[in-house]
C-alpha positions as CSV (number, residue, x, y, z in Angstrom):
1,A,6.3,106.6,-1.3
2,V,3.2,104.3,-0.9
3,G,0.4,105.1,1.4
4,S,-3.4,104.5,2.0
5,S,-5.6,107.0,0.3
6,P,-8.4,109.2,2.1
7,G,-11.5,107.0,2.6
8,G,-11.8,103.2,2.9
9,G,-12.1,100.2,0.6
10,G,-8.3,99.6,0.4
11,A,-7.5,102.6,-1.8
12,L,-3.7,102.7,-2.1
13,Q,-1.5,105.5,-3.6
14,R,2.0,105.6,-5.2
15,Y,3.5,108.9,-4.8
16,D,6.5,110.0,-6.9
17,H,8.5,112.6,-5.0
18,R,10.3,113.7,-8.3
19,T,7.4,114.4,-10.3
20,K,4.9,115.0,-7.6
21,Q,2.4,112.6,-9.4
22,I,0.1,110.1,-7.6
23,R,-1.0,106.8,-9.1
24,L,-3.6,104.4,-7.5
25,V,-2.2,101.0,-7.1
26,T,-5.2,99.5,-5.2
27,V,-4.9,95.7,-4.9
28,W,-8.6,95.1,-6.1
29,P,-10.3,98.4,-7.1
30,E,-13.9,97.5,-6.5
31,M,-16.5,100.0,-5.7
32,Y,-17.7,99.3,-2.3
33,T,-20.3,102.0,-1.4
34,G,-23.7,100.8,-0.6
35,L,-22.5,97.3,0.0
36,G,-21.6,95.3,3.1
37,A,-18.2,93.7,3.4
38,E,-19.6,90.3,2.9
39,S,-20.1,91.0,-0.9
40,M,-16.6,92.2,-1.4
41,K,-13.8,90.0,-2.9
42,Y,-11.2,91.4,-0.4
43,R,-11.8,93.3,2.8
44,F,-9.8,96.4,3.7
45,P,-10.3,98.5,6.8
46,W,-10.1,102.3,7.0
47,T,-6.3,102.3,7.6
48,F,-4.3,98.9,6.8
49,P,-0.7,97.6,7.0
50,I,1.7,98.8,4.3
51,L,5.4,98.1,4.4
52,F,8.4,97.4,2.3
53,S,10.5,94.3,3.0
54,P,13.4,95.0,5.2
55,H,15.4,92.5,3.1
56,D,14.5,93.8,-0.4
57,S,13.2,97.4,-0.9
58,G,11.6,96.3,-4.3
59,V,9.2,94.0,-2.3
60,L,6.0,95.7,-1.1
61,Y,3.4,94.2,1.3
62,T,-0.2,95.2,2.2
63,C,-2.9,93.4,4.1
64,G,-6.7,93.3,3.9
65,N,-8.2,90.0,5.1
66,H,-5.3,88.3,3.0
67,V,-1.6,89.3,2.7
68,F,-0.6,90.7,-0.8
69,R,2.8,91.1,-2.3
70,S,4.1,93.3,-5.1
71,T,7.5,93.3,-6.9
72,D,6.6,96.2,-9.3
73,E,5.7,99.0,-7.0
74,G,2.0,98.0,-7.0
75,E,1.3,97.5,-10.6
76,S,0.4,93.9,-9.9
77,W,-0.4,92.0,-6.6
78,E,0.1,88.4,-5.5
79,T,-2.1,86.8,-2.7
80,I,0.3,85.0,-0.4
81,S,-2.1,83.9,2.4
82,P,-5.4,82.6,3.1
83,D,-8.1,84.6,5.0
84,L,-6.3,85.1,8.3
85,T,-9.3,86.4,10.1
86,R,-12.3,84.9,11.8
87,N,-14.4,85.8,8.7
88,D,-17.5,85.8,10.9
89,P,-20.5,86.6,8.7
90,T,-22.2,88.5,11.5
91,K,-19.4,91.1,11.5
92,L,-19.6,91.7,7.8
93,V,-22.8,93.3,7.3
94,P,-23.4,97.0,6.8
95,S,-23.4,99.2,9.8
96,G,-26.0,101.9,10.3
97,G,-29.6,101.8,9.2
98,P,-32.5,101.4,8.9
99,L,-32.7,104.6,7.0
100,T,-29.1,105.3,6.1
101,L,-26.2,102.6,5.8
102,D,-22.6,103.5,6.7
103,T,-20.7,102.1,3.8
104,S,-17.9,104.4,3.8
105,G,-15.4,101.7,4.3
106,A,-14.7,102.7,7.8
107,E,-16.7,99.9,9.4
108,H,-15.1,97.0,7.6
109,Y,-14.1,94.2,10.1
110,C,-12.4,90.8,10.0
111,T,-9.3,92.3,8.6
112,I,-5.5,92.3,9.2
113,A,-4.6,95.0,11.6
114,S,-0.8,94.3,12.2
115,F,1.7,92.7,9.9
116,I,5.5,92.5,9.9
117,E,8.3,90.6,8.2
118,S,11.0,89.5,10.4
119,Q,14.0,91.7,10.3
120,H,16.3,88.8,11.1
121,E,15.0,86.3,8.5
122,A,13.6,87.0,5.0
123,G,10.2,85.3,4.4
124,V,9.1,84.9,8.0
125,F,5.7,86.8,8.4
126,W,3.8,87.6,11.5
127,S,0.0,88.6,11.2
128,G,-2.4,89.9,13.6
129,S,-6.2,90.6,12.9
130,D,-8.8,93.0,14.3
131,D,-10.7,90.1,15.6
132,G,-8.1,88.4,17.7
133,L,-6.1,86.0,15.5
134,L,-2.3,85.7,15.2
135,H,-0.6,83.8,12.4
136,I,3.0,83.0,11.3
137,S,4.6,81.8,8.1
138,R,8.2,80.9,8.1
139,D,8.3,79.9,4.3
140,G,7.5,83.1,2.4
141,G,3.7,82.6,2.9
142,A,3.4,79.3,1.4
143,N,2.2,78.0,4.8
144,W,0.6,79.7,7.7
145,T,0.2,78.6,11.3
146,N,-2.4,79.8,13.9
147,I,-0.4,81.0,16.9
148,T,-3.1,82.9,18.9
149,P,-2.1,82.9,22.5
150,D,-4.6,80.9,24.6
151,D,-4.8,83.8,27.2
152,L,-5.9,86.3,24.5
153,P,-9.7,86.7,24.6
154,E,-11.7,86.3,21.5
155,W,-12.3,89.5,19.4
156,S,-9.2,91.3,20.6
157,F,-7.8,93.9,18.2
158,I,-4.2,93.2,17.5
159,T,-2.7,96.7,17.8
160,A,1.0,96.1,17.2
161,I,3.4,93.2,16.5
162,E,6.9,94.0,17.6
163,Q,9.9,91.7,16.4
164,S,12.8,91.8,18.9
165,P,15.8,93.5,17.4
166,H,17.9,91.0,19.5
167,D,16.4,87.6,18.7
168,A,14.6,86.3,15.8
169,A,12.3,83.9,17.8
170,T,11.0,86.7,20.1
171,V,8.0,88.8,19.3
172,Y,6.0,91.2,21.5
173,V,2.2,91.7,20.8
174,S,0.0,94.5,22.2
175,A,-3.9,94.3,21.9
176,T,-7.0,95.7,23.1
177,R,-10.8,94.9,23.5
178,L,-12.0,98.5,23.9
179,K,-14.7,98.2,21.6
180,L,-16.3,95.4,23.8
181,D,-16.0,97.8,26.9
182,D,-12.8,96.1,28.1
183,Y,-10.3,98.5,28.9
184,Q,-7.6,96.0,30.3
185,P,-4.1,96.1,29.0
186,Y,-3.1,93.1,26.9
187,L,0.6,92.5,26.4
188,F,2.2,89.1,25.3
189,K,5.7,87.9,24.6
190,T,6.9,84.7,22.8
191,T,10.6,83.4,22.5
192,D,9.9,80.4,20.3
193,Y,8.1,81.7,17.2
194,G,4.6,81.7,18.9
195,Q,4.6,78.0,20.2
196,S,4.1,79.5,23.7
197,W,3.2,82.8,25.1
198,Q,3.8,84.8,28.2
199,R,1.4,87.6,29.5
200,I,3.6,90.6,30.5
201,D,1.0,93.1,31.6
202,G,0.3,91.7,35.0
203,S,1.9,94.8,36.8
204,F,0.8,97.3,34.3
205,P,-0.2,100.4,36.3
206,T,-3.5,102.4,36.2
207,Y,-3.7,106.1,35.4
208,Q,-6.1,108.0,37.6
209,E,-7.6,104.8,38.9
210,R,-8.3,103.6,35.3
211,T,-6.8,100.6,33.4
212,Q,-5.0,101.3,30.1
213,I,-5.9,100.6,26.6
214,T,-2.6,99.2,25.1
215,R,-2.1,100.5,21.5
216,V,1.6,99.8,20.5
217,I,4.7,98.1,22.0
218,R,8.3,98.5,20.9
219,E,11.7,97.0,22.3
220,D,14.7,99.3,22.3
221,P,17.2,98.1,19.8
222,A,20.2,99.0,21.9
223,A,19.0,97.5,25.3
224,Q,17.5,94.1,25.4
225,G,14.3,93.9,27.6
226,L,13.9,97.7,27.6
227,L,10.2,98.0,26.4
228,Y,8.0,101.0,25.5
229,V,4.2,101.1,25.3
230,G,1.8,103.6,24.2
231,T,-1.7,103.5,25.7
232,E,-4.7,105.7,25.4
233,T,-3.3,108.2,27.9
234,G,0.5,108.2,27.7
235,L,3.7,106.5,27.5
236,Y,5.0,103.6,29.7
237,F,8.3,101.7,29.9
238,S,9.7,98.5,31.5
239,L,13.4,97.9,32.4
240,D,12.9,94.3,33.0
241,D,11.3,92.9,29.9
242,G,7.6,93.4,31.0
243,A,8.1,92.2,34.7
244,S,7.3,95.7,35.9
245,W,6.1,99.0,34.4
246,Q,6.4,102.8,35.0
247,R,4.6,105.6,33.6
248,M,6.8,108.2,31.7
249,E,6.2,111.4,33.6
250,S,7.0,114.3,31.6
251,N,5.6,117.3,29.6
252,L,4.1,114.7,27.2
253,P,0.3,115.7,27.1
254,V,-2.4,113.1,28.1
255,A,-3.2,111.8,24.6
256,P,-3.6,108.4,22.7
257,I,-0.2,107.1,21.5
258,Y,-0.6,105.2,18.2
259,D,2.9,104.5,17.2
260,L,6.5,104.6,18.7
261,K,9.9,104.6,16.8
262,V,13.4,104.5,18.3
263,K,15.5,106.7,16.0
264,K,19.2,106.4,17.0
265,D,19.2,107.6,20.7
266,D,15.7,109.2,20.6
267,L,12.3,107.9,20.9
268,V,9.6,109.3,18.5
269,V,6.1,109.4,19.8
270,G,3.0,109.6,17.4
271,T,-0.1,110.7,19.2
272,H,-3.6,110.9,17.9
273,G,-4.4,114.6,17.6
274,R,-1.5,115.9,19.7
275,A,1.3,116.0,17.3
276,F,4.7,114.3,17.1
277,W,6.8,114.3,20.3
278,I,10.5,113.3,20.7
279,L,12.0,112.0,23.9
280,D,15.7,113.2,23.6
281,D,18.4,110.8,24.6
282,L,17.4,107.4,25.8
283,T,20.9,106.9,27.4
284,P,19.6,107.0,31.2
285,L,16.8,104.5,30.4
286,R,19.3,102.2,28.6
287,Q,21.9,102.4,31.4
288,A,19.2,101.8,34.1
289,A,18.1,98.6,32.1
290,Q,21.7,97.5,32.2
291,I,22.1,98.0,35.8
292,A,18.6,96.8,37.0
293,G,20.2,93.9,38.6
294,D,23.4,95.5,40.0
295,L,22.4,96.2,43.6
296,R,25.6,98.1,44.2
297,A,24.7,100.6,41.4
298,R,21.0,100.6,42.4
299,H,21.7,101.6,45.8
300,A,24.5,104.0,45.2
301,Q,24.1,107.5,46.4
302,A,24.4,108.8,42.9
303,V,24.8,107.5,39.4
304,L,26.3,109.5,36.6
305,F,25.2,108.4,33.1
306,P,27.7,108.6,30.3
307,P,26.4,111.4,28.0
308,R,25.8,110.4,24.4
309,E,27.9,111.7,21.6
310,T,26.6,115.2,20.8
311,E,26.6,117.0,17.4
312,R,27.8,120.5,17.2
313,L,25.2,122.1,15.1
314,T,25.0,125.8,14.1
315,L,21.4,127.0,13.5
316,G,20.4,129.4,10.8
317,W,21.3,133.1,10.8
318,S,19.0,135.3,12.9
319,V,18.7,138.8,14.0
320,N,19.9,138.8,17.6
321,M,21.0,142.3,18.2
322,F,17.6,143.7,19.2
323,R,16.3,140.9,21.4
324,G,14.7,141.9,24.5
325,P,11.5,141.5,26.5
326,G,8.4,140.2,24.7
327,K,8.2,138.8,21.1
328,N,11.4,138.6,19.2
329,Y,11.7,137.5,15.5
330,M,14.1,134.9,13.8
331,M,14.4,135.5,10.0
332,G,16.9,132.6,9.2
333,L,14.3,130.0,8.3
334,G,13.0,131.8,5.3
335,S,10.0,133.4,7.0
336,A,9.8,135.2,10.3
337,I,9.5,132.9,13.3
338,T,8.3,134.5,16.6
339,F,9.8,133.6,19.8
340,T,10.2,134.8,23.4
341,E,13.0,134.2,25.8
342,G,13.1,133.3,29.4
343,K,14.7,131.1,32.0
344,G,14.2,127.3,32.1
345,E,13.3,125.3,35.1
346,H,17.0,125.2,36.1
347,G,17.9,128.9,35.2
348,E,19.2,128.3,31.8
349,Q,18.4,130.7,28.9
350,R,15.5,129.3,26.9
351,R,13.9,130.2,23.5
352,I,10.2,129.6,23.1
353,M,8.9,129.5,19.5
354,L,5.3,130.8,19.3
355,D,4.6,129.6,15.9
356,A,7.0,126.7,15.1
357,G,8.1,123.4,16.8
358,E,10.8,123.1,19.5
359,N,14.3,122.1,18.6
360,P,16.2,119.5,20.7
361,P,18.4,121.0,23.4
362,Q,21.4,122.7,22.0
363,G,24.1,121.1,24.1
364,V,25.3,118.1,25.7
365,I,22.5,116.3,27.8
366,I,23.9,115.0,31.1
367,Y,21.7,112.7,33.1
368,Y,22.4,111.6,36.8
369,W,20.4,109.7,39.3
370,L,20.2,110.7,43.1
371,N,18.9,108.1,45.4
372,E,17.5,110.9,47.7
373,A,17.7,114.8,47.5
374,P,21.0,115.8,49.1
375,T,21.2,118.3,52.0
376,D,24.5,119.7,50.8
377,P,25.1,121.2,47.4
378,I,26.2,119.0,44.6
379,A,28.6,120.0,41.8
380,L,29.1,119.2,38.1
381,T,32.3,120.1,36.5
382,V,33.1,120.1,32.6
383,L,36.7,119.4,31.6
384,D,38.5,119.2,28.4
385,S,40.4,116.1,27.3
386,E,43.6,117.3,29.3
387,N,41.5,117.7,32.4
388,N,41.5,121.5,32.3
389,E,38.3,122.8,34.0
390,I,35.9,124.5,31.6
391,K,32.9,125.2,33.8
392,R,31.5,124.2,37.1
393,F,27.8,124.2,38.2
394,T,26.3,123.8,41.6
395,S,22.9,123.0,43.0
396,K,23.0,126.6,44.7
397,P,22.9,129.7,42.7
398,A,26.2,131.4,42.3
399,D,26.8,134.7,43.9
400,T,26.2,137.3,41.2
401,T,26.6,140.4,43.4
402,A,30.2,141.0,42.2
403,A,30.4,143.5,39.2
404,T,33.2,141.6,37.6
405,K,34.5,138.1,37.4
406,N,37.9,136.6,36.5
407,N,37.6,133.8,33.8
408,D,40.8,132.3,35.1
409,K,38.9,131.4,38.2
410,K,36.4,129.4,36.2
411,E,33.6,130.3,38.6
412,E,30.1,128.7,38.6
413,D,27.8,129.9,35.9
414,P,25.2,132.2,37.6
415,N,22.7,131.5,35.0
416,A,22.3,127.7,35.3
417,I,21.5,125.9,38.5
418,L,22.2,122.4,38.9
419,P,19.0,120.3,39.7
420,A,19.2,117.9,42.7
421,K,15.9,116.2,43.2
422,E,15.3,112.5,44.2
423,G,15.5,110.4,41.3
424,L,16.5,111.2,37.7
425,N,17.9,114.6,36.9
426,R,18.8,116.3,33.7
427,F,21.2,119.2,32.9
428,I,22.2,120.7,29.6
429,W,25.6,122.0,29.1
430,D,25.4,124.4,26.3
431,M,29.0,123.5,25.0
432,R,30.1,127.0,26.0
433,Y,33.2,128.2,27.8
434,P,32.9,131.1,30.3
435,E,31.8,134.4,28.7
436,A,33.6,137.8,29.0
437,T,33.0,140.0,31.9
438,K,29.7,142.0,31.8
439,V,29.5,145.8,31.9
440,P,26.4,146.5,34.1
441,G,23.8,148.7,32.1
442,D,25.4,148.1,28.7
443,L,22.3,147.8,26.6
444,T,24.1,147.5,23.2
445,T,25.5,144.1,24.2
446,E,23.8,142.6,27.1
447,N,21.4,140.6,24.8
448,S,23.9,139.6,22.1
449,I,24.3,136.0,21.4
450,A,27.9,136.9,20.4
451,A,28.6,138.1,23.8
452,T,28.2,134.6,25.2
453,G,31.3,132.3,25.7
454,P,33.2,130.4,23.0
455,R,31.6,127.1,21.9
456,A,33.7,123.9,22.4
457,A,35.4,122.5,19.5
458,T,34.8,118.9,18.4
459,G,36.7,116.5,20.5
460,D,36.7,114.5,23.7
461,Y,35.6,116.0,27.0
462,V,35.0,114.8,30.7
463,V,32.1,115.4,33.1
464,Q,32.5,114.9,36.8
465,L,29.6,114.8,39.3
466,T,30.4,115.3,43.0
467,V,27.8,114.3,45.7
468,G,28.7,113.9,49.3
469,G,32.4,114.0,48.8
470,T,32.4,111.4,46.2
471,T,33.2,112.2,42.6
472,Q,32.1,110.1,39.4
473,T,33.7,110.7,36.0
474,E,32.3,110.0,32.6
475,C,33.7,110.8,29.1
476,F,31.8,112.0,26.2
477,R,32.5,113.4,22.6
478,I,31.4,116.4,20.7
479,S,31.2,115.7,17.0
480,A,30.9,117.8,13.8
481,D,27.7,118.4,12.1
482,P,27.6,115.3,9.7
483,R,26.7,117.7,6.8
484,V,29.8,119.7,7.3
485,H,33.2,118.6,6.1
486,V,35.9,120.4,8.1
487,S,39.0,119.3,9.6
488,Q,39.9,119.0,13.4
489,E,42.6,121.7,12.8
490,A,40.1,124.1,11.5
491,M,37.8,123.6,14.4
492,D,40.5,124.2,16.8
493,A,41.8,127.3,15.0
494,Q,38.2,128.8,15.1
495,F,38.0,128.1,18.8
496,Q,41.3,129.6,19.6
497,L,40.6,132.9,17.7
498,W,37.1,133.0,19.2
499,K,38.8,132.6,22.6
500,Q,41.4,135.3,21.9
501,I,38.6,137.7,21.0
502,R,36.5,136.8,24.1
503,D,39.8,137.6,26.1
504,K,40.1,141.0,24.5
505,V,36.4,141.7,25.2
506,D,37.1,140.7,28.8
507,E,40.0,142.8,29.1
508,T,38.1,145.7,27.8
509,H,35.1,145.2,30.0
510,Q,37.2,144.8,33.1
511,G,38.9,148.1,32.2
512,I,35.6,149.9,31.8
513,N,34.3,148.5,35.1
514,K,37.5,149.5,36.8
515,L,37.3,152.9,35.2
516,R,33.8,153.4,36.5
517,K,34.8,152.4,40.0
518,I,37.5,154.9,40.1
519,R,35.2,157.6,38.7
520,K,32.7,156.6,41.6
521,Q,35.4,157.0,44.2
522,L,36.4,160.4,42.7
523,D,32.7,161.5,43.1
524,I,32.9,160.5,46.9
525,W,36.3,162.5,47.3
526,N,34.5,165.5,45.6
527,E,31.7,165.1,48.0
528,Q,33.8,164.8,51.2
529,A,36.2,167.6,50.0
530,A,33.6,170.0,48.5
531,D,35.4,172.9,50.1
532,N,38.9,171.9,48.9
533,E,39.3,173.4,45.4
534,Q,42.6,171.8,44.8
535,I,41.2,168.2,45.4
536,T,38.0,168.8,43.5
537,T,39.8,170.4,40.5
538,A,42.3,167.5,40.4
539,A,39.4,165.0,40.8
540,N,37.4,166.5,38.0
541,A,40.5,166.6,35.6
542,I,41.0,162.9,36.3
543,K,37.2,162.3,35.6
544,E,37.5,164.1,32.2
545,K,40.3,161.9,31.1
546,L,38.5,158.8,32.4
547,T,35.4,159.9,30.5
548,A,37.3,160.4,27.3
549,I,38.9,156.9,27.6
550,E,35.5,155.4,28.4
551,E,33.9,156.9,25.3
552,H,36.4,155.1,23.1
553,L,35.7,151.9,24.8
554,I,31.9,151.8,25.0
555,Q,28.8,153.7,23.7
556,T,27.7,155.5,27.0
557,K,24.6,157.2,25.5
558,A,22.7,154.2,24.4
559,A,19.2,154.0,25.9
560,S,18.2,150.7,24.2
561,A,19.8,148.0,22.0
562,G,18.3,149.7,19.0
563,D,20.4,152.8,19.6
564,R,23.3,150.9,18.1
565,L,21.9,151.9,14.6
566,R,22.2,155.6,15.3
567,M,25.1,155.8,17.5
568,P,28.7,155.0,16.5
569,S,30.1,151.6,17.5
570,K,32.8,151.5,20.0
571,L,35.7,149.2,20.8
572,N,33.6,146.6,22.8
573,T,30.8,146.3,20.3
574,K,33.4,146.0,17.4
575,L,35.2,143.2,19.2
576,I,31.8,141.3,20.0
577,N,30.8,141.7,16.4
578,L,34.1,139.9,15.4
579,I,33.0,137.1,17.5
580,S,29.7,136.9,15.4
581,I,31.9,136.5,12.3
582,V,34.0,133.8,13.7
583,A,31.0,131.9,15.2
584,A,29.0,132.0,12.1
585,A,30.2,128.6,11.0
């Protein structure tokens, strides 16, 4: 790994991950303190471009006011460009004074701020300086051409150069003049290697009546014309190659965004001071970009987006048997991780880490667009590859008054409420089949993860969205953890065994609920026939037999989940424990 060292002056480090050793590979290790940049051979800012060639991992580039190349991991450097800045002497003197100069290296100007090598063509370089100049070389650095846009004001800071993943001649540029009290956005695009430029920030929105400082621009590698821009206050996107822009409204904090990276189907956001954030699943934005010109799709009552392929991951082992209100602890990560549990915005169970980052959703992310909030309930149905219904969710809470439920009826999940707001909606299917019938008041199993329904095996599935009597269908796939090598037959066998145990738990719990219902009816008879000794004697005899059966099926004396450590396990907890064994892989 190669990176800039703490402090200014161009200090460059090479780090060996195997030996943990660091070696300085600075281009020109000249002591710079006490001097202005005008007296230095090469000028480097506090942070500067460092990158390996996308065509040859043995070629390393870095930039000061020149572009430098190394083919021996920084042991030696070759200068492959002239000074690509304005080299204005008035900007090279020491800052600070008159008593104390600021010569820490943080205030070096007239330097290269952005640099890339084309991912399409080896030896095609693009350079942008912190004083507003853009250059290109198409012959490996032998010759350079000034391609600065005419509409780019002088002394602009070129914050990012983005090569289009779809076209070698297309490049996007973001810039700012914030140091000159100019807070306007500056976004440009060229489709002819910089011979001409188009400004694409004309419709860029304000935030809280303020214009935006544009710090980075990126194009989606899977959707041409889908652009992302990070500003001083948040994230923006364009579905139409910069013709119009929208702010990404989400739980992302208001913070400067210095870099963006599309990783597979996710967008990684690097903020200044507010951590890394990940926007899970870019599928709806990519689909929206594709249908932007399709009036039929745009004005449809609803649009169901095809879910992306989802990996079936199993998180590390954790103690789940004593989960309850307040703080809980997960031990599977090598140290205790503290978390609480609660309901998410749509009623789903959500685990909130108090001293760790948040994982992506554990399930299939399903996006759909509603042109307006519907007056009638909408429904989302998940089916297997043979169109057998697995689960059905509605935009109204399911009726949970019944003490039991029949799994064969595939009733709506009472815990997850389907969102149905105008615009984009997101729903997470946790990849689980219906769970077993619950026993009200059973404290030894009510918080057990193992008591939830079986997880779907890898394979193909179907999702259906029904709005206003019209149903849309999309297919998706659940794939195995890429780190795990297991056959589909093994996955199917695990699921079938899990399902069989679930059915036994369901049968047991239904029997317990039925038994308790009968006993309650006997209590009513006893009360109504208190003066009839024959009836009360018979009723009490039946109750004793029912209690004896019940005590084999379930622990009736437990007052908390922790009582399972001091009271014998009964049939239902033993069966549920078998599920935890089967589900551990």
